[in-house]
N, C-alpha and C positions, 0 to 999 in steps of 0.2 A: 479529426487529425489525419494526416496523410498515412498511406500504407506503402510498402509493407512495414512491419515492425523493425526497429533498429536492431543491429547485431550487438549483443551485450557480452559475448564471450570475453573473459578477461576482467570484466568489471568486478565480479565476485568469483570466489574460488569454486569452480565447478569441476566435476570429474573430467580427466583428460580425454580427448577424443582424437580420432585420426586427424592428421594435419591436412586441413582442406587445401592449403597452398600447394600441396603436392598432387592434388587431383587435377585432371584435365578440366579445361573450362566448362565442357559439357557436364562433367560430374558435379562441379560447383553449382551450376545452374539447376541441375536436377535436385541437388540437396536443398537449395534455397526454395525451390518450388514445393518440395515435400514439406519443409518446415512451415511455409506459408499456409499450405493446405491444412496441416495439423493444428495451427493456431486458429484458423477459421473454424475447424471442427470443434475445438475446445470452446470457442466463444459460443457456438450453438449449443454445446453441452451445458455450459454454465447458464445460458439463457433459459434452457429447459428446466434447470434446477430452480429457477425463479418461481415457476408455478408447479414445481414437481412435488413429489410426496416423500422425499428423503427425510427421515426423522433424525433429530439431533437433540441432545439434552446434556445438561451438566448441573452439578450442585452449585448453589450460590452460597458462599460463606456467610454465616450468621455472625458477622463481626465487622468492626470498622465501618467504612463508608458503604459497604454492601448490606448493612443490617436491615435498613428499611426495604430495599429491593428484595432481599431474601424473604422477609416476612410476607411481602406482597405476592410472591410466586410460590409460597409454601416451601421455600428453600431449594426449589428445583426449577431451572429454566428449561423450556422445551419448545421446539418448533417443528413444523412439517413444511419443508421447502423454504427457499430464501425469502419469498414475499411474506410469509408468516413470520420469519425471523425479523424482518424489517418492521413489521407491525408491532413487534414486542421489544423494540429498541428501548433501551434505558441507559441514561448516563446522568449521574448525580441527581437522581430523582426526576428527571425530565424525559418526556417522550421524544420521538424523532421530530415531530413538528415543532415542539418547543425548543429543542436544541438547534434545529435548522434556523429558526427565527433569530436566535442569538448569534449564530455563526454568520448569517446573512448581514446582520448589523455590523459585526466585526469586519466582514469583507468590504462592505461599503465604506466604512470609516478608514480602513487601511488603504484601500485603493485611492480614495480621495486625497489622503495625506501624501501618498506616494506621487500622485499626479502633480500635486502642488510642491513637491520636493521639500515637504515640511518634516525634516528629519527628527526633530524633537517629538513631534506628534507621533511619527511612526514608531519610535522607540517606546513611547508610552503605550501605544496600542499593542505592540508585541508583548510587552510585559502583562498587559491585561488578558491577552489570548493565552499566554502561558499559565496565568492564574486560573482562568476558566478551565483549562485542560488538566489542571492539577500537576503541572510541570514547572512549578516555580520554586522548588526546593534548591537552594543555592549549592548545596553540597552534591546534588545529583545532576544539576544543570550548569555546572561551572563553565564548561566549554561554551555553552550557549550564551550565558550572561557575559562572558569575556568577549565573545565575538561581537555581540551587540555593542558593548562599550567601545571596543576597538574601532568599529566601523560606524559609530554614531554620526559622524559628520557626512557620510555618504551612503547611509543605509538604504535610502530610497532607490538609488541607482544599483546598489548591490542586489537588492531583492528583485528588481526588474531584470537584472542580468541572469539571476538564478532561474526565474520563470522562463525567460527566453531560451536559455541553454537547454533546459529539460524538454521544452516543447519542440525544439528543433532537433529532429531525429538524426540529422547529419552532424550535429555539433559534438565536439569532443567534451567529455566530462572530466578531463584531466585536471581542471582547475579546482575541482572539489577535493582539496588536499587537507581540509580541516583547519587551514589557516586563511588562505585567500577566500575560499568559499567552503561553507560547512553544510553538511546534510545529516540529519538524524530524525527521529520520530517527531520531535518538537518542531524542527524547521520544516518538515514535510507538512505539518498542519498549517503553519504560517504561510508557506508557499501556495498551498491549495486555496487559501483565502486571498492571497495577493494576486492571483491570476484573474484578470477581468473576464475571461471566457469560462472560468470555473471548470476547466477540463483536467485539472491536476488533483490527484487524490492524496490523502494523508497516509502514506505507507508507513505502517508500524508493525510490531510483532504480531498483533492480532489479525490485521489484514493479510499480512504475508503468510501467516499460518493457515488462515482460512482458504486463501487461494491455493496454497500447496496441498491442503486437504483435498480440494476438488480436482487438482491435477493428478493426485495419487489415485483417486477413484476413476478418473478418465483413463489413465494408463492401465489400471488393473482390468477394467471392463474391456479394453481393446488389446490387452496383452502387449503393450508397448514397453520395451525395455529401456534401461537408463540411457544408453548411447544413441537411441533413436528418438529421444525426446528433444524437441526444439529448445535451444538455450533460453529463449524468451519465456518458456514455461517453467524453468527451474527457478522459482521464486526463492529468494533468500529468507531464512527464518532465524529467529533469535536464540534458538537452541535451549530454551527452558525445557526441562525434562517433560513437563506435562503439555508442552506445545510442540512436540516433535512429530511431524507428519510423515516421517520416513516409513517406507515399507521395505519388504525384502526385494522388491522390484526397482524401487527408485529412491534416491537420496537427494536431499536438497542442500544447497550451499548455506554457509553461515552468513548472517547479516552483519555480524561484527567480526573484526579481525583486521588484517592488513588491507589498506585502501578502503576502510569502512565507509568513508564519506562518499567516495566515488561509487562504491557498490550500492549504497543507499540511494543515491541520486539516480542510478540506472534502474533501480526497482521502482522509484516514483514514476519514471518515464514509461517503463514497460507496463506497469499495472494501470496507469492512467489511460494509456491507449487501449488496453484490453477491456477495461471496465466501460470506457466510452462505447466501444463496439457492442459489448454485451447489453448495455442500456438500450441501444437502438434496436437490438434484436428482440428484446422483451418489452419494449415500449415503456420503460421506466426511466427515471433520471439517474445519472451517475451517482449522485448523492444517496439515492435510495439503495442502489447496488452496494455501494461502499458501506452503508449502515448495516445492511443485512449481513455482509461478510464480517463486519466488526462484531456483530452479535453472535456469529457462529464461532463462539469462543473455543479456545484450543486446549481443552482437556482431552485431546484426541486419543491418547493411549488409554484413557480411562473410559472412553465412551463406547459402549457396545453397539450402538445403533448406527453403524456406518452404512 
C-alpha cells in the first residue's frame, strides 16, 4: 500500500490537539514528518515483538465454547512474543492453518461470486461467513442482517465499493454512515475476505486492543506523551473493562459511539496499512500478524506480565 498513512483525525473521538491549521506551512510539514517517522519506528518496534521475548498470559474460562480449549491449555494461555502467540492460535477448536484454509475457501467463493455479480450467491456466502465467525445471532447482528437484506440486489457492487474506499487512502469515509455503507467487526471480517489482494484486516475489539497494548508499551518505553502520539497510532478500542489498554500516559478513543461506522472503517484502513508494513519487516504474512494480535487477548488490566 502507498505511504504515508492517511490522516484519521476526526474519524474517532481522540483528545483535542493544537489546531494544525493555525500552524505555518513549515510547522505542518515538520509535524507530518515527525508523525511519519514515529509510525515507522512503531512498525519496527512491533516487528521486533514478532520474535521478541515479551511474555503474555491470561486465564481461559472453563465454560461455554472455551471449555475444550481451556482444558487443552490447562486453563491458562501464555506466549512469549507474537510469533509464539500465532503458533498457539485457536478458534473454535481449530489451529491457525485450519482456520486459514477455511477462510481462504470463503475468500475464493466470495470473490468469484462478486466478480460474476451473483448477488444471491454473495448473500448466501456472507451468511455462511457470519455463521463461521459466530456472528449470526439476529438480535446482536440486526444492523448487519438488515443491511444485507436492504442491499441484496446490488451487494456485489456495494462490497467492491467498500474495499476500494478503504484501500484508497485519499478517499473520504463519510459514506460509512450505517445506512449507505456499514462497518463493524463482522463487516470488517467480510471485507478482509472480499479484497482480492488480501491487504485488509478484520479489525475488531481484540485486534484493536492488542495494537493499543503495544502502542502503550512503545510510548512508555520512549516516554512519548498523549499529544505527541501520531493520530494513526491511537487505535480505537471497545472499552470493555478487561480490554482497556489505557495508561497514565496515553488514552485511546472508543470504537463505538458517534460516527461509529466511519470510525471503524478508518481503523480497518489504518490497521491494514500498519500490519502490511510490519509483515514485510519481519517476513511474515499479514494474516499471521493479525492472528498473533488476535490471540494477544485483552485481559490487559489483569495481566501482570507487561
